[in-house]
N, CA, C and O atoms as a CHARMM CRD file, in Angstrom:
* protein
*
  320
    1    1 UNK  N     26.12400  25.39400  92.58100 PROA 1      0.00000
    2    1 UNK  CA    26.53800  26.47900  91.70700 PROA 1      0.00000
    3    1 UNK  C     27.86400  27.02700  92.24500 PROA 1      0.00000
    4    1 UNK  O     27.97600  27.34300  93.43000 PROA 1      0.00000
    5    2 UNK  N     28.85900  27.13700  91.37100 PROA 2      0.00000
    6    2 UNK  CA    30.14700  27.65400  91.81900 PROA 2      0.00000
    7    2 UNK  C     30.11200  29.17800  91.95100 PROA 2      0.00000
    8    2 UNK  O     29.14400  29.82200  91.54700 PROA 2      0.00000
    9    3 UNK  N     31.16000  29.73800  92.51300 PROA 3      0.00000
   10    3 UNK  CA    31.19800  31.17000  92.80500 PROA 3      0.00000
   11    3 UNK  C     31.04900  32.01900  91.55200 PROA 3      0.00000
   12    3 UNK  O     30.32300  33.01300  91.56600 PROA 3      0.00000
   13    4 UNK  N     31.71700  31.65000  90.48100 PROA 4      0.00000
   14    4 UNK  CA    31.63300  32.43600  89.24100 PROA 4      0.00000
   15    4 UNK  C     30.20100  32.46400  88.70700 PROA 4      0.00000
   16    4 UNK  O     29.71400  33.51600  88.29100 PROA 4      0.00000
   17    5 UNK  N     29.54200  31.34100  88.71700 PROA 5      0.00000
   18    5 UNK  CA    28.15300  31.26700  88.24400 PROA 5      0.00000
   19    5 UNK  C     27.24100  32.09500  89.15100 PROA 5      0.00000
   20    5 UNK  O     26.33000  32.76800  88.66900 PROA 5      0.00000
   21    6 UNK  N     27.48400  32.04800  90.45000 PROA 6      0.00000
   22    6 UNK  CA    26.67900  32.83000  91.39400 PROA 6      0.00000
   23    6 UNK  C     26.86800  34.32500  91.15500 PROA 6      0.00000
   24    6 UNK  O     25.90600  35.09000  91.21100 PROA 6      0.00000
   25    7 UNK  N     28.10600  34.74300  90.89000 PROA 7      0.00000
   26    7 UNK  CA    28.37100  36.16200  90.63800 PROA 7      0.00000
   27    7 UNK  C     27.67100  36.62500  89.36100 PROA 7      0.00000
   28    7 UNK  O     27.07700  37.70300  89.32600 PROA 7      0.00000
   29    8 UNK  N     27.74400  35.81300  88.32700 PROA 8      0.00000
   30    8 UNK  CA    27.07500  36.16100  87.06500 PROA 8      0.00000
   31    8 UNK  C     25.57600  36.26400  87.27600 PROA 8      0.00000
   32    8 UNK  O     24.93900  37.20000  86.79400 PROA 8      0.00000
   33    9 UNK  N     25.02000  35.31500  87.98800 PROA 9      0.00000
   34    9 UNK  CA    23.58400  35.33700  88.27600 PROA 9      0.00000
   35    9 UNK  C     23.20900  36.57600  89.07700 PROA 9      0.00000
   36    9 UNK  O     22.19600  37.21900  88.80100 PROA 9      0.00000
   37   10 UNK  N     24.02700  36.90700  90.06400 PROA 10     0.00000
   38   10 UNK  CA    23.76300  38.08600  90.88600 PROA 10     0.00000
   39   10 UNK  C     23.81200  39.36200  90.04300 PROA 10     0.00000
   40   10 UNK  O     22.94300  40.22400  90.17000 PROA 10     0.00000
   41   11 UNK  N     24.81500  39.48200  89.19700 PROA 11     0.00000
   42   11 UNK  CA    24.95000  40.67600  88.35700 PROA 11     0.00000
   43   11 UNK  C     23.75900  40.79800  87.41000 PROA 11     0.00000
   44   11 UNK  O     23.23500  41.89200  87.20300 PROA 11     0.00000
   45   12 UNK  N     23.34000  39.69300  86.84700 PROA 12     0.00000
   46   12 UNK  CA    22.17500  39.73300  85.95000 PROA 12     0.00000
   47   12 UNK  C     20.93700  40.20300  86.70300 PROA 12     0.00000
   48   12 UNK  O     20.18100  41.04000  86.21100 PROA 12     0.00000
   49   13 UNK  N     20.74100  39.66200  87.88700 PROA 13     0.00000
   50   13 UNK  CA    19.59800  40.07400  88.72000 PROA 13     0.00000
   51   13 UNK  C     19.71000  41.54600  89.10000 PROA 13     0.00000
   52   13 UNK  O     18.72200  42.28000  89.07100 PROA 13     0.00000
   53   14 UNK  N     20.91800  41.97100  89.45500 PROA 14     0.00000
   54   14 UNK  CA    21.16100  43.36100  89.83600 PROA 14     0.00000
   55   14 UNK  C     20.83300  44.30500  88.68200 PROA 14     0.00000
   56   14 UNK  O     20.22800  45.35700  88.89000 PROA 14     0.00000
   57   15 UNK  N     21.22800  43.93200  87.47600 PROA 15     0.00000
   58   15 UNK  CA    20.98700  44.78600  86.31200 PROA 15     0.00000
   59   15 UNK  C     19.49700  44.93700  85.99200 PROA 15     0.00000
   60   15 UNK  O     19.09600  45.90700  85.35000 PROA 15     0.00000
   61   16 UNK  N     18.68700  43.99000  86.43400 PROA 16     0.00000
   62   16 UNK  CA    17.24000  44.07400  86.20000 PROA 16     0.00000
   63   16 UNK  C     16.52800  44.94500  87.23800 PROA 16     0.00000
   64   16 UNK  O     15.35800  45.28500  87.06000 PROA 16     0.00000
   65   17 UNK  N     17.22100  45.30600  88.31200 PROA 17     0.00000
   66   17 UNK  CA    16.59400  46.10300  89.37400 PROA 17     0.00000
   67   17 UNK  C     16.17600  47.48000  88.86600 PROA 17     0.00000
   68   17 UNK  O     16.88700  48.11900  88.09000 PROA 17     0.00000
   69   18 UNK  N     15.00800  47.91700  89.32300 PROA 18     0.00000
   70   18 UNK  CA    14.51400  49.23800  88.96700 PROA 18     0.00000
   71   18 UNK  C     14.27600  50.10100  90.21100 PROA 18     0.00000
   72   18 UNK  O     13.89000  51.26500  90.10300 PROA 18     0.00000
   73   19 UNK  N     14.50700  49.52500  91.37800 PROA 19     0.00000
   74   19 UNK  CA    14.23200  50.20900  92.63300 PROA 19     0.00000
   75   19 UNK  C     15.53400  50.78700  93.19200 PROA 19     0.00000
   76   19 UNK  O     16.45500  50.04700  93.53900 PROA 19     0.00000
   77   20 UNK  N     15.59700  52.12600  93.27600 PROA 20     0.00000
   78   20 UNK  CA    16.81700  52.79000  93.73100 PROA 20     0.00000
   79   20 UNK  C     17.13500  52.46500  95.18600 PROA 20     0.00000
   80   20 UNK  O     18.30500  52.39800  95.56300 PROA 20     0.00000
   81   21 UNK  N     16.10500  52.26100  96.00700 PROA 21     0.00000
   82   21 UNK  CA    16.33300  51.91800  97.41000 PROA 21     0.00000
   83   21 UNK  C     17.05800  50.57900  97.54800 PROA 21     0.00000
   84   21 UNK  O     17.93800  50.43000  98.39500 PROA 21     0.00000
   85   22 UNK  N     16.68900  49.61500  96.72100 PROA 22     0.00000
   86   22 UNK  CA    17.35300  48.30700  96.77200 PROA 22     0.00000
   87   22 UNK  C     18.79700  48.44500  96.31600 PROA 22     0.00000
   88   22 UNK  O     19.70000  47.87400  96.92900 PROA 22     0.00000
   89   23 UNK  N     19.02300  49.19900  95.24600 PROA 23     0.00000
   90   23 UNK  CA    20.38200  49.40200  94.75200 PROA 23     0.00000
   91   23 UNK  C     21.22300  50.09400  95.82400 PROA 23     0.00000
   92   23 UNK  O     22.35800  49.68800  96.07500 PROA 23     0.00000
   93   24 UNK  N     20.68200  51.12800  96.45300 PROA 24     0.00000
   94   24 UNK  CA    21.40300  51.83200  97.51400 PROA 24     0.00000
   95   24 UNK  C     21.70600  50.90500  98.68600 PROA 24     0.00000
   96   24 UNK  O     22.80200  50.93800  99.24500 PROA 24     0.00000
   97   25 UNK  N     20.74700  50.09100  99.04600 PROA 25     0.00000
   98   25 UNK  CA    20.94500  49.14300 100.13500 PROA 25     0.00000
   99   25 UNK  C     22.03900  48.13800  99.82400 PROA 25     0.00000
  100   25 UNK  O     22.85600  47.81400 100.68500 PROA 25     0.00000
  101   26 UNK  N     22.05300  47.64600  98.59600 PROA 26     0.00000
  102   26 UNK  CA    23.09400  46.68900  98.19400 PROA 26     0.00000
  103   26 UNK  C     24.46600  47.35700  98.16400 PROA 26     0.00000
  104   26 UNK  O     25.46300  46.74300  98.54700 PROA 26     0.00000
  105   27 UNK  N     24.52400  48.60600  97.71300 PROA 27     0.00000
  106   27 UNK  CA    25.79500  49.33400  97.71400 PROA 27     0.00000
  107   27 UNK  C     26.32900  49.48900  99.13700 PROA 27     0.00000
  108   27 UNK  O     27.51100  49.26000  99.39500 PROA 27     0.00000
  109   28 UNK  N     25.45000  49.87800 100.05200 PROA 28     0.00000
  110   28 UNK  CA    25.85300  50.05300 101.45500 PROA 28     0.00000
  111   28 UNK  C     26.31600  48.72900 102.05400 PROA 28     0.00000
  112   28 UNK  O     27.32400  48.67600 102.75800 PROA 28     0.00000
  113   29 UNK  N     25.58000  47.66800 101.77200 PROA 29     0.00000
  114   29 UNK  CA    25.94100  46.35000 102.28800 PROA 29     0.00000
  115   29 UNK  C     27.30300  45.91900 101.75300 PROA 29     0.00000
  116   29 UNK  O     28.12900  45.40000 102.50500 PROA 29     0.00000
  117   30 UNK  N     27.54100  46.12800 100.47300 PROA 30     0.00000
  118   30 UNK  CA    28.80900  45.75300  99.86700 PROA 30     0.00000
  119   30 UNK  C     29.96100  46.52000 100.51000 PROA 30     0.00000
  120   30 UNK  O     30.97600  45.92400 100.87100 PROA 30     0.00000
  121   31 UNK  N     29.81500  47.82600 100.65600 PROA 31     0.00000
  122   31 UNK  CA    30.86500  48.63300 101.29100 PROA 31     0.00000
  123   31 UNK  C     31.12100  48.17900 102.72400 PROA 31     0.00000
  124   31 UNK  O     32.27000  48.07200 103.15200 PROA 31     0.00000
  125   32 UNK  N     30.04600  47.91400 103.46200 PROA 32     0.00000
  126   32 UNK  CA    30.17100  47.49400 104.85700 PROA 32     0.00000
  127   32 UNK  C     30.89900  46.16000 104.96600 PROA 32     0.00000
  128   32 UNK  O     31.81600  46.01200 105.77300 PROA 32     0.00000
  129   33 UNK  N     30.49300  45.19700 104.16100 PROA 33     0.00000
  130   33 UNK  CA    31.09800  43.85300 104.22400 PROA 33     0.00000
  131   33 UNK  C     32.56000  43.88300 103.79200 PROA 33     0.00000
  132   33 UNK  O     33.39400  43.19300 104.37800 PROA 33     0.00000
  133   34 UNK  N     32.87900  44.68700 102.75800 PROA 34     0.00000
  134   34 UNK  CA    34.26700  44.79400 102.32500 PROA 34     0.00000
  135   34 UNK  C     35.12000  45.39200 103.44100 PROA 34     0.00000
  136   34 UNK  O     36.22800  44.92100 103.69700 PROA 34     0.00000
  137   35 UNK  N     34.60800  46.42400 104.10200 PROA 35     0.00000
  138   35 UNK  CA    35.33900  47.05200 105.20000 PROA 35     0.00000
  139   35 UNK  C     35.53600  46.06100 106.34100 PROA 35     0.00000
  140   35 UNK  O     36.61100  46.01400 106.93900 PROA 35     0.00000
  141   36 UNK  N     34.51100  45.26700 106.64900 PROA 36     0.00000
  142   36 UNK  CA    34.62200  44.26000 107.71000 PROA 36     0.00000
  143   36 UNK  C     35.67100  43.21000 107.36500 PROA 36     0.00000
  144   36 UNK  O     36.45900  42.81200 108.22300 PROA 36     0.00000
  145   37 UNK  N     35.68400  42.76400 106.12100 PROA 37     0.00000
  146   37 UNK  CA    36.66000  41.75100 105.70700 PROA 37     0.00000
  147   37 UNK  C     38.07900  42.29200 105.78900 PROA 37     0.00000
  148   37 UNK  O     38.99200  41.60000 106.24000 PROA 37     0.00000
  149   38 UNK  N     38.25800  43.53200 105.35200 PROA 38     0.00000
  150   38 UNK  CA    39.58800  44.14800 105.42200 PROA 38     0.00000
  151   38 UNK  C     40.02500  44.26000 106.87000 PROA 38     0.00000
  152   38 UNK  O     41.16200  43.93000 107.21000 PROA 38     0.00000
  153   39 UNK  N     39.12800  44.72300 107.72000 PROA 39     0.00000
  154   39 UNK  CA    39.46000  44.88200 109.13800 PROA 39     0.00000
  155   39 UNK  C     39.78700  43.54500 109.79300 PROA 39     0.00000
  156   39 UNK  O     40.72200  43.45400 110.58800 PROA 39     0.00000
  157   40 UNK  N     39.02500  42.51500 109.46300 PROA 40     0.00000
  158   40 UNK  CA    39.25000  41.19600 110.05800 PROA 40     0.00000
  159   40 UNK  C     40.54500  40.55300 109.57500 PROA 40     0.00000
  160   40 UNK  O     41.13900  39.74700 110.29100 PROA 40     0.00000
  161   41 UNK  N     40.99000  40.90200 108.36300 PROA 41     0.00000
  162   41 UNK  CA    42.20700  40.30600 107.81600 PROA 41     0.00000
  163   41 UNK  C     43.47000  41.04600 108.22800 PROA 41     0.00000
  164   41 UNK  O     44.58100  40.58000 107.97700 PROA 41     0.00000
  165   42 UNK  N     43.29800  42.18900 108.85500 PROA 42     0.00000
  166   42 UNK  CA    44.46400  42.95400 109.28300 PROA 42     0.00000
  167   42 UNK  C     44.88500  42.49000 110.67800 PROA 42     0.00000
  168   42 UNK  O     44.09100  42.49200 111.61900 PROA 42     0.00000
  169   43 UNK  N     46.11600  42.10600 110.78000 PROA 43     0.00000
  170   43 UNK  CA    46.64700  41.68000 112.06700 PROA 43     0.00000
  171   43 UNK  C     47.76900  42.63900 112.45500 PROA 43     0.00000
  172   43 UNK  O     48.51700  43.09800 111.59200 PROA 43     0.00000
  173   44 UNK  N     47.88800  42.93700 113.72100 PROA 44     0.00000
  174   44 UNK  CA    48.97400  43.82800 114.13000 PROA 44     0.00000
  175   44 UNK  C     50.33500  43.18100 113.87000 PROA 44     0.00000
  176   44 UNK  O     50.49000  41.96200 113.92700 PROA 44     0.00000
  177   45 UNK  N     51.29000  44.02300 113.58900 PROA 45     0.00000
  178   45 UNK  CA    52.64300  43.56700 113.32100 PROA 45     0.00000
  179   45 UNK  C     53.30800  43.18400 114.65200 PROA 45     0.00000
  180   45 UNK  O     53.15000  43.87000 115.66200 PROA 45     0.00000
  181   46 UNK  N     54.03900  42.09400 114.62700 PROA 46     0.00000
  182   46 UNK  CA    54.77200  41.70700 115.84000 PROA 46     0.00000
  183   46 UNK  C     55.99600  42.60900 115.98600 PROA 46     0.00000
  184   46 UNK  O     56.40600  43.27500 115.03500 PROA 46     0.00000
  185   47 UNK  N     56.56400  42.62000 117.17100 PROA 47     0.00000
  186   47 UNK  CA    57.78300  43.39700 117.41700 PROA 47     0.00000
  187   47 UNK  C     58.90600  42.93800 116.49100 PROA 47     0.00000
  188   47 UNK  O     59.67500  43.75400 115.98300 PROA 47     0.00000
  189   48 UNK  N     58.99300  41.62800 116.27800 PROA 48     0.00000
  190   48 UNK  CA    60.03000  41.07800 115.40200 PROA 48     0.00000
  191   48 UNK  C     59.84000  41.54500 113.95900 PROA 48     0.00000
  192   48 UNK  O     60.80600  41.90200 113.28400 PROA 48     0.00000
  193   49 UNK  N     58.59400  41.53900 113.49100 PROA 49     0.00000
  194   49 UNK  CA    58.31300  42.01000 112.13200 PROA 49     0.00000
  195   49 UNK  C     58.65500  43.48400 112.00100 PROA 49     0.00000
  196   49 UNK  O     59.24100  43.90900 111.00500 PROA 49     0.00000
  197   50 UNK  N     58.28800  44.25200 113.00300 PROA 50     0.00000
  198   50 UNK  CA    58.55500  45.69100 113.00600 PROA 50     0.00000
  199   50 UNK  C     60.05800  45.95200 112.92700 PROA 50     0.00000
  200   50 UNK  O     60.51100  46.76800 112.12400 PROA 50     0.00000
  201   51 UNK  N     60.82400  45.25800 113.76200 PROA 51     0.00000
  202   51 UNK  CA    62.27300  45.44000 113.76700 PROA 51     0.00000
  203   51 UNK  C     62.89600  44.97800 112.45100 PROA 51     0.00000
  204   51 UNK  O     63.84300  45.59700 111.96700 PROA 51     0.00000
  205   52 UNK  N     62.37500  43.89700 111.86800 PROA 52     0.00000
  206   52 UNK  CA    62.88300  43.41600 110.58100 PROA 52     0.00000
  207   52 UNK  C     62.61700  44.44200 109.48000 PROA 52     0.00000
  208   52 UNK  O     63.46500  44.65300 108.61300 PROA 52     0.00000
  209   53 UNK  N     61.44200  45.08100 109.50900 PROA 53     0.00000
  210   53 UNK  CA    61.12900  46.11400 108.51400 PROA 53     0.00000
  211   53 UNK  C     62.06200  47.31000 108.65500 PROA 53     0.00000
  212   53 UNK  O     62.50800  47.87800 107.65800 PROA 53     0.00000
  213   54 UNK  N     62.35500  47.69100 109.89500 PROA 54     0.00000
  214   54 UNK  CA    63.28800  48.79900 110.13200 PROA 54     0.00000
  215   54 UNK  C     64.67600  48.43000 109.62800 PROA 54     0.00000
  216   54 UNK  O     65.33100  49.23100 108.96200 PROA 54     0.00000
  217   55 UNK  N     65.12900  47.20900 109.94800 PROA 55     0.00000
  218   55 UNK  CA    66.44100  46.75500 109.47300 PROA 55     0.00000
  219   55 UNK  C     66.50100  46.77800 107.95400 PROA 55     0.00000
  220   55 UNK  O     67.50500  47.20000 107.38000 PROA 55     0.00000
  221   56 UNK  N     65.42600  46.32500 107.29000 PROA 56     0.00000
  222   56 UNK  CA    65.39100  46.31700 105.81900 PROA 56     0.00000
  223   56 UNK  C     65.44700  47.74200 105.27600 PROA 56     0.00000
  224   56 UNK  O     66.14500  48.00900 104.29800 PROA 56     0.00000
  225   57 UNK  N     64.72300  48.64600 105.90100 PROA 57     0.00000
  226   57 UNK  CA    64.72700  50.04100 105.46300 PROA 57     0.00000
  227   57 UNK  C     66.11100  50.66300 105.62700 PROA 57     0.00000
  228   57 UNK  O     66.57800  51.39600 104.75400 PROA 57     0.00000
  229   58 UNK  N     66.75100  50.37200 106.73000 PROA 58     0.00000
  230   58 UNK  CA    68.09900  50.89900 106.96000 PROA 58     0.00000
  231   58 UNK  C     69.07800  50.33800 105.92600 PROA 58     0.00000
  232   58 UNK  O     69.92400  51.06800 105.40900 PROA 58     0.00000
  233   59 UNK  N     68.96300  49.04900 105.62700 PROA 59     0.00000
  234   59 UNK  CA    69.81700  48.42100 104.62300 PROA 59     0.00000
  235   59 UNK  C     69.55700  49.01800 103.24000 PROA 59     0.00000
  236   59 UNK  O     70.49500  49.28500 102.48900 PROA 59     0.00000
  237   60 UNK  N     68.27800  49.22600 102.90500 PROA 60     0.00000
  238   60 UNK  CA    67.93400  49.84000 101.62100 PROA 60     0.00000
  239   60 UNK  C     68.53300  51.23500 101.52100 PROA 60     0.00000
  240   60 UNK  O     69.06600  51.61100 100.47700 PROA 60     0.00000
  241   61 UNK  N     68.44900  51.99600 102.59700 PROA 61     0.00000
  242   61 UNK  CA    68.99400  53.35200 102.60900 PROA 61     0.00000
  243   61 UNK  C     70.50400  53.32200 102.42900 PROA 61     0.00000
  244   61 UNK  O     71.05800  54.08400 101.63600 PROA 61     0.00000
  245   62 UNK  N     71.16700  52.44000 103.16900 PROA 62     0.00000
  246   62 UNK  CA    72.62400  52.34100 103.11000 PROA 62     0.00000
  247   62 UNK  C     73.10200  51.94600 101.71400 PROA 62     0.00000
  248   62 UNK  O     74.16800  52.38000 101.27700 PROA 62     0.00000
  249   63 UNK  N     72.31900  51.12700 101.01600 PROA 63     0.00000
  250   63 UNK  CA    72.72900  50.59700  99.71100 PROA 63     0.00000
  251   63 UNK  C     72.08700  51.32400  98.52800 PROA 63     0.00000
  252   63 UNK  O     72.11900  50.83500  97.39900 PROA 63     0.00000
  253   64 UNK  N     71.50300  52.49700  98.79700 PROA 64     0.00000
  254   64 UNK  CA    70.98600  53.33100  97.71400 PROA 64     0.00000
  255   64 UNK  C     69.73500  52.81400  97.03200 PROA 64     0.00000
  256   64 UNK  O     69.46300  53.16600  95.88400 PROA 64     0.00000
  257   65 UNK  N     68.97800  51.99200  97.71700 PROA 65     0.00000
  258   65 UNK  CA    67.74200  51.45600  97.13500 PROA 65     0.00000
  259   65 UNK  C     66.54900  52.29900  97.58800 PROA 65     0.00000
  260   65 UNK  O     65.59300  51.79200  98.17500 PROA 65     0.00000
  261   66 UNK  N     66.63400  53.58900  97.30300 PROA 66     0.00000
  262   66 UNK  CA    65.56800  54.50700  97.70800 PROA 66     0.00000
  263   66 UNK  C     65.29200  55.46700  96.56000 PROA 66     0.00000
  264   66 UNK  O     66.09400  55.62000  95.63900 PROA 66     0.00000
  265   67 UNK  N     64.13700  56.10400  96.64600 PROA 67     0.00000
  266   67 UNK  CA    63.78200  57.11900  95.67200 PROA 67     0.00000
  267   67 UNK  C     63.23500  58.31600  96.44500 PROA 67     0.00000
  268   67 UNK  O     62.47200  58.15500  97.39800 PROA 67     0.00000
  269   68 UNK  N     63.63000  59.50800  96.02900 PROA 68     0.00000
  270   68 UNK  CA    63.14700  60.71900  96.69600 PROA 68     0.00000
  271   68 UNK  C     61.65300  60.86500  96.45600 PROA 68     0.00000
  272   68 UNK  O     61.14500  60.47200  95.40700 PROA 68     0.00000
  273   69 UNK  N     60.95300  61.43000  97.42900 PROA 69     0.00000
  274   69 UNK  CA    59.50600  61.62200  97.30900 PROA 69     0.00000
  275   69 UNK  C     59.17200  62.47600  96.09600 PROA 69     0.00000
  276   69 UNK  O     58.19300  62.19700  95.40300 PROA 69     0.00000
  277   70 UNK  N     59.95700  63.50200  95.82600 PROA 70     0.00000
  278   70 UNK  CA    59.68400  64.37000  94.67200 PROA 70     0.00000
  279   70 UNK  C     59.83900  63.59500  93.37100 PROA 70     0.00000
  280   70 UNK  O     59.06300  63.78800  92.43600 PROA 70     0.00000
  281   71 UNK  N     60.84400  62.71400  93.30800 PROA 71     0.00000
  282   71 UNK  CA    61.02900  61.89500  92.10800 PROA 71     0.00000
  283   71 UNK  C     59.87400  60.91500  91.93300 PROA 71     0.00000
  284   71 UNK  O     59.40800  60.68200  90.81800 PROA 71     0.00000
  285   72 UNK  N     59.41700  60.34500  93.04500 PROA 72     0.00000
  286   72 UNK  CA    58.30300  59.41000  92.97700 PROA 72     0.00000
  287   72 UNK  C     57.02500  60.11700  92.52100 PROA 72     0.00000
  288   72 UNK  O     56.27700  59.58500  91.70100 PROA 72     0.00000
  289   73 UNK  N     56.77900  61.31600  93.05500 PROA 73     0.00000
  290   73 UNK  CA    55.60500  62.08800  92.62600 PROA 73     0.00000
  291   73 UNK  C     55.66800  62.39700  91.14200 PROA 73     0.00000
  292   73 UNK  O     54.66100  62.28200  90.44400 PROA 73     0.00000
  293   74 UNK  N     56.84100  62.79000  90.64900 PROA 74     0.00000
  294   74 UNK  CA    56.98200  63.07800  89.22900 PROA 74     0.00000
  295   74 UNK  C     56.71700  61.83800  88.39100 PROA 74     0.00000
  296   74 UNK  O     56.07300  61.91600  87.34500 PROA 74     0.00000
  297   75 UNK  N     57.20700  60.70500  88.84500 PROA 75     0.00000
  298   75 UNK  CA    56.98300  59.43900  88.12900 PROA 75     0.00000
  299   75 UNK  C     55.49900  59.09700  88.09300 PROA 75     0.00000
  300   75 UNK  O     54.98100  58.68300  87.05600 PROA 75     0.00000
  301   76 UNK  N     54.81300  59.26800  89.22300 PROA 76     0.00000
  302   76 UNK  CA    53.37200  58.97500  89.30800 PROA 76     0.00000
  303   76 UNK  C     52.57800  59.90800  88.40500 PROA 76     0.00000
  304   76 UNK  O     51.62400  59.48100  87.75600 PROA 76     0.00000
  305   77 UNK  N     52.96500  61.17500  88.36100 PROA 77     0.00000
  306   77 UNK  CA    52.25300  62.14600  87.51200 PROA 77     0.00000
  307   77 UNK  C     52.32700  61.77900  86.03900 PROA 77     0.00000
  308   77 UNK  O     51.43700  62.13300  85.26600 PROA 77     0.00000
  309   78 UNK  N     53.37700  61.07400  85.64400 PROA 78     0.00000
  310   78 UNK  CA    53.52300  60.65400  84.24600 PROA 78     0.00000
  311   78 UNK  C     52.55600  59.53400  83.89200 PROA 78     0.00000
  312   78 UNK  O     52.25700  59.32200  82.71700 PROA 78     0.00000
  313   79 UNK  N     52.05800  58.80600  84.91000 PROA 79     0.00000
  314   79 UNK  CA    51.12300  57.70800  84.66300 PROA 79     0.00000
  315   79 UNK  C     49.82100  58.19700  84.07900 PROA 79     0.00000
  316   79 UNK  O     49.23900  57.54200  83.21400 PROA 79     0.00000
  317   80 UNK  N     49.35100  59.35900  84.54900 PROA 80     0.00000
  318   80 UNK  CA    48.02300  59.85300  84.24000 PROA 80     0.00000
  319   80 UNK  C     47.81500  60.21000  82.84100 PROA 80     0.00000
  320   80 UNK  O     46.72300  60.64100  82.47000 PROA 80     0.00000
């Protein structure tokens, strides 16, 4: 069974659940596993990467490729 079929089967089974304890347990497990995956996929930045990001930021600033925080907040508020 491929991943898509397994997910559909799982969702169907989940929707039939009537026990709140099982649903709560599955929610906790899902949150825990997602957090573990995110943590495991995060790698510290190397010194070279850090310096390259700083150089890029300085270049962006020098060449006017920036937006003020207040302008960005106003733009985001228009999304809602």
